[in-house]
C-alpha positions in Angstrom: 64.2 77.0 19.7 63.3 79.2 22.6 65.9 81.8 23.6 66.4 80.3 27.0 66.6 76.8 25.5 69.2 78.1 23.1 71.2 79.9 25.8 72.0 76.8 27.8 74.3 75.6 24.9 76.6 78.5 25.6 77.9 77.2 28.9 76.9 73.6 29.0 76.7 71.8 25.7 78.6 73.5 22.9 82.1 72.4 22.1 84.8 75.2 22.0 86.0 74.3 18.6 87.5 77.8 18.1 89.4 77.5 21.4 90.7 73.9 21.3 90.4 72.1 18.0 91.6 75.0 16.0 95.0 74.8 17.5 95.5 71.7 15.3 95.6 73.9 12.1 98.3 72.9 9.8 98.1 69.2 10.8 96.7 66.5 8.6 93.2 65.2 9.6 92.7 62.0 11.4 93.3 58.9 9.2 90.2 56.7 9.1 88.3 59.1 6.9 87.4 57.6 3.6 89.7 59.6 1.4 89.5 59.6 -2.4 92.1 61.3 -4.6 91.2 62.4 -8.1 94.2 62.0 -10.4 93.5 62.6 -14.1 89.8 62.3 -13.6 90.1 58.8 -11.9 89.4 58.2 -8.3 91.7 56.2 -6.1 90.5 55.4 -2.5 92.9 55.5 0.4 92.2 54.5 3.9 94.3 55.6 6.8 94.8 53.5 10.0 91.3 53.0 11.4 92.1 53.5 15.1 94.7 56.2 15.2 94.9 59.9 14.9 97.4 61.4 12.5 100.7 62.7 13.7 102.6 65.6 12.1 105.4 63.3 11.1 103.2 60.5 9.8 104.3 59.2 6.4 101.0 57.3 5.9 99.2 57.4 2.5 96.5 59.4 4.2 99.0 62.1 5.2 100.4 62.2 1.7 96.9 62.5 0.2 96.0 65.3 2.6 99.2 67.2 1.7 98.3 67.1 -2.0 96.7 70.1 -3.7 93.6 70.3 -5.8 93.5 69.9 -9.5 92.6 72.2 -12.3 89.2 70.5 -12.3 88.5 72.3 -9.0 89.2 75.7 -10.7 86.9 74.9 -13.6 84.2 73.8 -11.2 84.5 77.0 -9.2 84.4 79.0 -12.4 81.2 77.3 -13.5 79.6 77.9 -10.1 80.4 81.6 -10.3 79.2 82.0 -13.9 75.9 80.3 -13.1 75.1 82.7 -10.3 73.8 86.3 -10.6 76.4 88.8 -11.8 79.1 89.0 -9.1 80.2 92.2 -7.4 83.6 93.5 -8.0 84.7 92.1 -4.7 83.4 88.7 -5.5 85.0 88.7 -8.9 88.4 89.7 -7.4 88.0 86.9 -4.8 87.1 84.4 -7.4 90.2 85.4 -9.4 92.4 84.9 -6.3 90.9 81.5 -5.7 91.1 80.5 -9.4 94.8 81.5 -9.6 95.7 79.4 -6.6 93.7 76.3 -7.7 94.9 76.4 -11.3 98.4 75.9 -10.2 97.9 72.5 -8.6 97.8 69.0 -9.9 95.5 67.0 -7.6 92.3 67.4 -5.6 91.2 65.6 -2.5 87.7 64.2 -2.1 86.4 62.8 1.2 83.4 60.4 1.2 81.5 60.4 4.5 79.3 57.8 6.1 76.3 59.8 5.0 77.3 59.2 1.4 78.2 62.9 0.9 81.4 63.7 -0.9 83.3 66.9 -0.1 86.2 68.5 -2.0 88.7 69.1 0.7 90.7 72.3 1.1 93.7 71.5 3.2 95.4 74.9 3.3 94.7 78.6 2.9 95.6 80.2 -0.4 98.7 82.4 0.0 96.9 85.4 -1.5 94.0 85.1 0.9 96.2 84.7 3.9 98.1 87.9 3.0 95.3 90.2 2.0 92.0 88.7 2.8 89.6 87.2 0.3 87.0 90.0 0.0 86.7 93.7 0.3 83.3 93.5 2.0 83.2 94.0 5.8 82.2 90.6 7.1 82.2 89.0 10.6 81.3 85.6 11.8 78.5 84.8 14.3 78.3 81.3 15.9 74.8 79.9 15.6 73.3 78.9 19.0 73.0 75.3 19.9 73.2 72.2 17.7 72.4 73.4 14.2 73.2 72.9 10.5 72.9 75.2 7.5 71.2 73.8 4.4 72.7 73.5 0.9 76.2 73.6 -0.4 78.1 76.8 -1.3 77.7 76.6 -5.1 77.5 73.4 -7.2 80.5 71.7 -5.5 80.3 70.3 -2.0 83.4 71.7 -0.3 85.0 71.4 3.1 88.1 72.3 5.1 90.1 70.8 8.0 90.0 73.9 10.1 87.8 76.9 10.7 90.2 79.5 9.5 90.6 77.7 6.1 86.8 77.3 5.8 86.3 81.0 6.6 88.8 82.1 4.0 87.2 79.9 1.3 83.7 81.1 2.3 84.8 84.7 2.0 86.3 84.0 -1.4 83.0 82.6 -2.7 81.2 85.9 -1.7 77.4 85.6 -1.7 77.5 82.0 -2.8 78.6 81.0 0.7 76.4 82.0 3.6 78.1 80.1 6.4 79.9 77.0 7.7 78.7 73.9 9.4 81.0 71.6 11.4 79.6 68.1 10.9 80.5 64.5 11.4 82.0 62.7 8.4 82.9 59.2 9.6 82.1 57.5 12.9 84.6 58.2 15.6 86.7 60.5 13.4 87.3 64.2 13.0 84.4 66.3 11.7 84.6 68.6 8.7 84.1 72.4 8.3 81.6 72.3 5.3 80.8 75.4 3.3 77.0 76.1 3.1 74.8 78.1 0.8 71.7 78.5 3.0 71.5 81.0 5.9 68.5 79.7 7.8 69.8 77.4 10.6 68.0 74.1 11.2 68.0 72.3 14.6 70.2 69.2 14.5 70.0 66.1 16.7 73.5 65.1 15.5 75.4 67.9 17.3 76.5 70.0 14.3 77.9 73.5 15.0 77.4 76.3 12.6 78.7 79.9 11.9 76.9 82.5 9.8 78.8 85.0 7.6 77.4 88.6 8.3 78.7 91.1 5.7 78.5 94.9 5.5 76.5 95.9 2.5 76.3 99.3 0.9 73.5 100.4 3.2 75.7 99.9 6.2 73.7 97.0 7.7 74.9 93.5 8.5 73.1 91.1 6.3 73.1 87.3 5.7 70.3 85.7 7.7 66.9 85.0 6.4 65.6 84.0 9.8 66.9 85.6 13.0 69.5 83.0 14.0 70.6 82.2 17.6 74.2 82.9 18.2 76.3 81.2 20.8 77.1 83.5 23.6 80.7 84.2 24.6 82.4 82.6 21.6 83.1 85.9 19.9 84.9 86.0 16.6 88.6 85.5 17.3 89.5 87.5 14.2 87.5 90.6 15.3 89.5 93.7 15.9 87.4 94.6 18.9 85.8 97.7 17.3 82.2 98.4 18.4 80.0 101.2 17.2 79.4 104.1 19.5 76.7 103.2 22.1 74.8 105.2 24.7 76.7 105.7 28.0 76.3 103.1 30.8 73.0 103.2 32.8 70.8 101.1 34.9 67.5 101.7 33.0 66.9 98.0 32.2 68.2 96.5 35.4 64.5 95.9 36.4 64.0 93.5 33.5 63.2 89.9 34.5 66.4 88.5 33.1 68.6 90.9 35.1 66.5 90.5 38.2 66.8 86.7 38.0 70.5 86.9 37.2 71.1 89.1 40.2 69.3 86.6 42.5 71.1 83.5 41.0 74.5 85.3 41.3 73.8 86.1 44.9 73.0 82.5 45.6 76.1 81.3 43.8 78.5 83.6 45.7 77.0 82.6 49.1 76.9 78.9 48.5 79.5 78.2 45.8 77.0 76.1 43.9 75.6 77.0 40.5 71.9 76.8 39.7 70.0 76.1 36.5 68.7 79.7 36.6 72.3 81.0 36.7 73.2 78.9 33.7 70.1 80.0 31.7 70.2 83.8 32.4 74.0 84.0 32.2 73.9 82.3 28.8 71.1 84.5 27.6 73.0 87.7 28.4 76.2 86.4 27.0 74.5 85.5 23.8 73.2 89.1 23.5 76.7 90.4 24.2 78.2 88.3 21.5 75.8 89.8 18.9 75.2 93.4 20.1 78.5 94.0 22.0 79.2 94.8 25.6 78.8 98.5 25.2 75.1 98.1 24.2 74.5 95.9 27.3 76.3 98.4 29.6 74.0 101.1 28.3 71.0 99.1 29.4 72.1 97.7 32.7 75.7 98.4 33.7 75.8 96.5 37.0 74.2 93.4 35.5 76.5 93.4 32.6 79.5 93.8 34.8 78.2 90.9 36.9 78.1 88.7 33.8 81.6 89.7 32.9 82.8 88.7 36.4 81.1 85.3 36.1 82.5 84.8 32.6 86.0 85.7 33.9 85.7 83.2 36.7 84.5 80.5 34.2 87.4 81.0 31.9 90.2 81.7 34.4 91.5 78.1 34.5 91.0 77.3 30.8 92.3 80.4 29.0 94.4 83.1 30.6 94.3 85.1 27.3 90.5 85.1 27.4 90.4 86.0 31.0 92.7 89.0 30.4 90.5 90.2 27.6 87.3 89.9 29.7 89.1 91.7 32.6 90.0 94.6 30.4 86.4 94.9 29.2 85.2 94.7 32.8 87.5 97.4 34.1 86.8 99.7 31.1 83.0 99.2 31.6 83.2 99.9 35.3 85.2 103.1 34.8 82.8 104.3 32.2 79.8 103.5 34.4 81.2 105.3 37.4 82.2 108.3 35.3 78.7 108.6 33.8 77.2 108.7 37.3 73.9 107.3 36.0 73.8 104.3 38.4 72.5 104.9 41.9 74.4 103.7 44.9 71.4 101.5 45.8 71.6 99.8 42.4 75.3 99.2 42.7 74.9 97.6 46.2 72.2 95.3 44.9 74.7 93.4 42.8 77.5 91.1 43.9 80.3 93.0 42.2 82.6 93.2 45.1 82.2 89.4 45.8 82.6 88.6 42.1 85.8 90.7 41.7 87.3 89.3 44.9 86.6 85.7 43.8 87.7 86.0 40.2 90.9 87.9 41.0 91.8 85.5 43.7 91.4 82.5 41.4 93.4 84.4 38.7 96.3 84.8 41.1 96.2 81.2 42.0 96.0 80.1 38.4 98.9 82.4 37.4 101.1 81.0 40.1 100.3 77.5 38.8 101.1 78.5 35.3 104.5 79.9 36.4 105.3 77.0 38.6 105.7 74.4 35.8 103.4 72.0 37.7 100.7 70.0 35.9 102.2 66.7 34.8 99.5 64.4 33.4 99.2 60.6 32.9 96.5 58.9 30.9 95.7 55.3 31.9 93.5 53.7 29.2 91.5 50.5 29.3 92.0 49.3 25.7 91.0 46.4 23.5 93.1 46.2 20.4 91.1 43.5 18.6 87.6 43.6 17.0 85.4 41.5 19.2 81.7 40.9 20.1 80.5 40.4 23.7 78.2 37.8 22.3 74.4 37.5 22.4 73.9 39.2 19.1 75.9 42.3 20.0 77.9 43.7 17.1 81.7 43.7 16.9 83.4 46.7 18.5 86.9 48.1 18.1 88.6 50.6 20.3 90.3 53.7 18.9 92.3 56.6 20.2 91.9 59.2 17.6 90.1 61.4 20.1 93.2 61.3 22.4 95.5 62.4 19.6 93.3 65.4 19.0 93.1 66.2 22.7 96.9 66.0 23.2 97.5 67.9 20.0 96.1 71.1 21.5 99.3 71.7 23.4 102.7 73.1 22.6 105.9 71.1 22.3 106.8 72.3 25.8 103.8 70.5 27.2 104.8 67.2 25.6 107.3 66.6 28.4 104.5 66.8 31.0 102.4 64.1 29.4 102.5 60.3 29.5 100.2 57.7 28.1 99.8 54.1 29.5 97.7 51.9 27.4 96.4 48.7 29.1 95.6 46.1 26.5 92.8 43.8 27.9 92.2 41.6 24.8 94.1 38.7 23.4 97.0 36.9 25.1 99.8 39.4 24.2 100.1 42.9 22.8 100.1 42.9 19.0 103.6 44.4 18.2 102.1 46.2 15.1 99.4 47.7 17.2 101.8 48.9 19.9 104.1 50.4 17.2 101.1 52.2 15.6 99.9 53.6 18.9 103.3 54.9 19.8 103.7 56.5 16.3 100.4 58.3 16.7 100.9 59.5 20.3 104.6 60.1 20.8 104.5 63.5 19.0 102.4 64.7 21.9 103.5 62.6 24.9 107.1 61.9 25.9 106.2 58.4 27.2 103.8 55.9 25.6 103.7 52.4 27.0 101.5 49.6 25.8 101.2 46.7 28.3 99.0 43.6 28.4 97.0 43.0 31.5 95.8 39.4 31.9 92.7 38.3 33.8 91.6 34.7 34.4 88.0 36.0 33.8 87.1 39.4 32.5 87.8 42.3 34.8 88.3 45.1 32.2 88.8 48.6 33.8 89.2 47.2 37.3 92.5 45.4 36.6 93.6 48.0 34.0 93.5 50.8 36.5 94.8 48.7 39.4 97.7 47.3 37.4 98.9 50.9 37.0 98.5 51.8 40.6 100.2 48.6 41.9 103.0 48.5 39.2 106.2 50.4 38.7 104.4 53.7 38.1 103.2 53.8 41.7 106.5 55.3 42.6 106.4 58.0 39.9 102.8 59.2 39.7 102.0 62.4 37.8 100.3 65.4 39.4 97.1 64.3 37.6 96.0 60.9 36.4 93.1 60.5 34.0 91.6 57.0 34.1 89.6 56.4 31.0 88.1 53.8 28.6 89.3 53.9 25.0 85.8 54.9 24.1 85.8 57.9 26.5 83.7 60.2 24.2 80.8 57.8 24.6 80.8 58.3 28.4 81.8 61.9 28.9 79.1 64.3 27.9 79.7 67.0 27.0 83.2 66.0 25.8 84.1 69.7 26.3 84.3 68.9 30.0 87.2 66.5 29.6 88.9 68.8 27.1 88.8 71.8 29.5 89.7 69.8 32.7 92.7 68.4 30.8 93.9 71.8 29.5 93.5 73.4 33.0 95.3 70.5 34.7 98.2 70.3 32.3 98.7 74.0 32.2 99.2 74.1 36.0 96.2 76.4 36.5 94.3 73.9 38.6 95.7 73.2 42.0 96.3 69.5 42.5 96.9 70.1 46.2 93.2 71.1 46.8 91.3 69.5 43.9 89.2 66.5 44.9 88.7 63.2 43.1 86.3 63.8 40.2 84.2 61.5 38.0 84.1 62.7 34.4 81.2 60.6 33.1 77.7 62.0 33.0 75.4 59.3 34.4 74.9 59.8 38.1 73.9 56.7 40.1 71.9 56.4 43.3 72.5 52.8 44.3 69.4 52.9 46.4 67.3 53.0 43.2 69.7 51.6 40.6 68.8 48.1 39.6 72.1 46.8 38.0 74.8 48.3 40.2 74.1 46.6 43.5 73.4 43.0 44.4 72.1 42.4 47.9 74.2 39.2 48.2 77.3 39.9 46.2 77.9 43.6 46.8 78.3 43.4 50.6 80.7 40.5 50.2 82.8 42.4 47.7 82.8 45.5 49.9 84.1 43.6 52.9 86.7 41.7 50.9 88.2 44.8 49.3 88.0 47.3 52.1 88.7 44.8 54.9 85.7 45.9 56.9 83.4 43.8 59.0 80.3 45.5 57.7 79.1 47.0 54.4 77.0 50.2 54.0 73.4 50.0 53.0 72.9 50.4 49.3 71.0 53.7 49.7 74.1 55.3 51.3 76.3 54.9 48.2 76.1 57.3 45.3 78.5 57.9 42.4 78.8 58.0 38.7 78.6 55.3 36.1 81.2 54.0 33.7 84.5 54.5 35.4 85.9 57.6 33.8 87.7 59.9 36.4 90.6 62.2 37.2 92.6 61.9 40.4 95.3 64.3 41.8 98.4 62.5 43.1 97.8 63.1 46.8 94.5 61.2 46.5 96.1 58.2 44.8 98.6 58.1 47.7 95.9 57.8 50.3 96.2 54.0 50.0 99.5 52.1 49.9 100.8 50.2 46.9 100.1 46.9 48.7 96.3 47.7 48.9 96.2 48.3 45.1 98.2 45.1 44.5 95.8 43.0 46.7 92.8 44.4 44.9 94.4 43.8 41.5 95.1 40.1 42.4 91.5 39.7 43.5 89.9 41.0 40.4 92.4 39.3 38.1 91.6 35.9 39.6 88.5 33.7 38.9 87.9 33.8 42.6 86.4 37.3 42.2 83.6 35.6 40.3 83.3 32.4 42.3 83.1 33.8 45.8 80.4 36.3 45.0 77.8 33.8 43.9 76.3 31.0 46.0 76.1 28.6 43.1 79.7 27.5 43.4 82.2 27.8 40.6 79.8 28.2 37.8 79.9 31.5 35.9 77.0 32.5 33.7 77.4 34.1 30.2 75.6 37.2 31.5 78.0 37.6 34.5 81.0 37.2 32.2 79.7 39.5 29.6 78.9 42.2 32.2 82.1 41.4 34.1 79.9 41.5 37.2 82.6 42.0 39.9 84.0 45.0 38.2 80.5 46.2 37.4 79.4 46.1 41.0 82.6 48.0 42.1 82.1 50.6 39.4 80.3 53.3 41.4 82.6 52.8 44.5 85.8 54.2 43.0 85.4 57.5 44.8 85.5 55.7 48.1 88.9 54.3 47.2 90.3 57.8 46.7 89.0 59.4 49.9 85.5 60.6 49.1 82.5 60.1 51.3 80.1 57.2 50.5 77.7 59.6 48.8 79.7 61.4 46.1 78.1 64.7 45.3 77.0 65.5 41.8 79.5 67.8 40.1 77.1 70.7 39.6 76.4 70.9 43.3 79.9 70.4 44.5 81.3 73.8 45.8 84.8 72.4 45.7 84.8 72.4 41.9 85.4 75.4 39.7 82.6 77.2 38.0 83.4 75.9 34.5 83.1 72.3 35.7 79.8 73.0 37.5 78.3 74.7 34.5 79.3 71.8 32.1 77.8 69.3 34.5 74.2 70.4 35.0 72.1 67.4 33.9 69.9 68.1 30.8 66.8 66.9 32.6 67.2 69.6 35.2 67.5 72.2 32.4 64.5 70.9 30.7 62.4 71.1 33.9 63.6 74.7 34.5 62.2 75.4 31.0 58.9 73.7 31.9 59.5 70.5 29.9 59.9 67.9 32.6 59.9 64.3 31.6 
């Protein structure tokens, strides 16, 4: 993978597992994995609820299985692995002894069977000895591998995995040279991935979206070793366990500021600060330099081009300000220290300083930080989720396979917050299948979600003919909740991860909104899905007969716009601040709900009378035609801008939203 191709994953595509998912450590994994428990050499299979994420208080068989320890068989397997390898170092022997003592004291082991057929011995907790003193005396650090990659081979003869990255790191350290790194990989469709321990250190490109970390250890010669090929590390995701120490570097200078990457970064940064809109070039060069900083350290970059490095720090500060106040503070301290050292060294000319947008960058980042801090202190940031959900397995017909909705992803998303944030979160599930809500399903949903949301309601929304998300969302806006709207409302399908790419966008927008860092008084309506639609060229989202009729009926207008004037996003996933929801009265939403819930919404749009075709019913045509107009309902112009060119949106949202085809073209690989 080219360096620039790799760098785009830094800010656009890679998921922040270390920042978001790791806050779930100590919880049991999501039921729905195929879990097998070895007891006395026999395997008993246990399946958790297929659609739900686990809650800390869950008493399900899956939770019990995950709480169980491994058996003596695991210790003997580990022992055989070590003995079959080259003679271990003293550190490895000590680590193996620690691991063996802990594993010999338990009675059961947990094995997970994945969709791929692989089986992994699961480590569900960190050994007490390892947690207290560390597993090895070698000096090791962890480097994220750039982009979607996996590491080959298992760490030893046993295929092992963990539920969190800290546990996996501890186990990998304990195995010494047998373990070269960790790959976060899918296990079962729609469920939580596993942190698997790997023996190979040469990363392979992955179309499945795996994320990997390499273990780099200090050997006797003083060099960091582990990689056979020079891997590509993800920029900006520095090891959270690092003590911040960097080897002494040359003093700050501007000797490399004339390099192409710094020159292009300077130009792209100037364009961003003047327009408020990111460019693909900014994404690429920012990611490239952040990647180098993650591997070599900030001091090395400051010694090459202090102004350019400081500019990158300012941009990174702005990107993280709404998502992680801790990370912002750390970056700010690095920036101020680097600026002081550069000025003290006196090696950068005044002309070079003035060529960069440091003043504009500091002004913008610090202003946003003050706003975010006020929001964090205010207690604002209540969040509602309104979910279009089908609680039964069904096929749309025509040979399509059965599908079944699940909310395990929502459990994981909500679990990233503290108990204090629970009181700011509500979930409203709108059941769209069957005649009534299944009491067992409603109880299961509440059991899974109530540990993380103080209100969970499951209501049935009835349509005469299918209207899916149209009536699900309108039922919420025209019902009792219209008098008690949250600061933010996320309108989503139950299969939201299929529509929001990268899913990191939804994770970070949610965290920023619920923390109060984002200002609901100035934030616009925003689609969350990734497929932008120009109705002038889109074949299936505008009907020259039906669409104008639907527009005039819903908006009460005498005319409808030309199809080329309307632009929006596909698939009806969006977030709306309360003030935008209140732009229309409750009566308007009630009228629209009544229309879509009735068969008349189908009959009046087609000149053939009251006949409804299978295709129209399967595609729920009225709702489908309305799909790219939701932004108009909430006060946006007819042509909704793409997120990455909308200056009203924060930098982190713009960077996550650049379409992949634009990135490919910038790299010279246009379709």
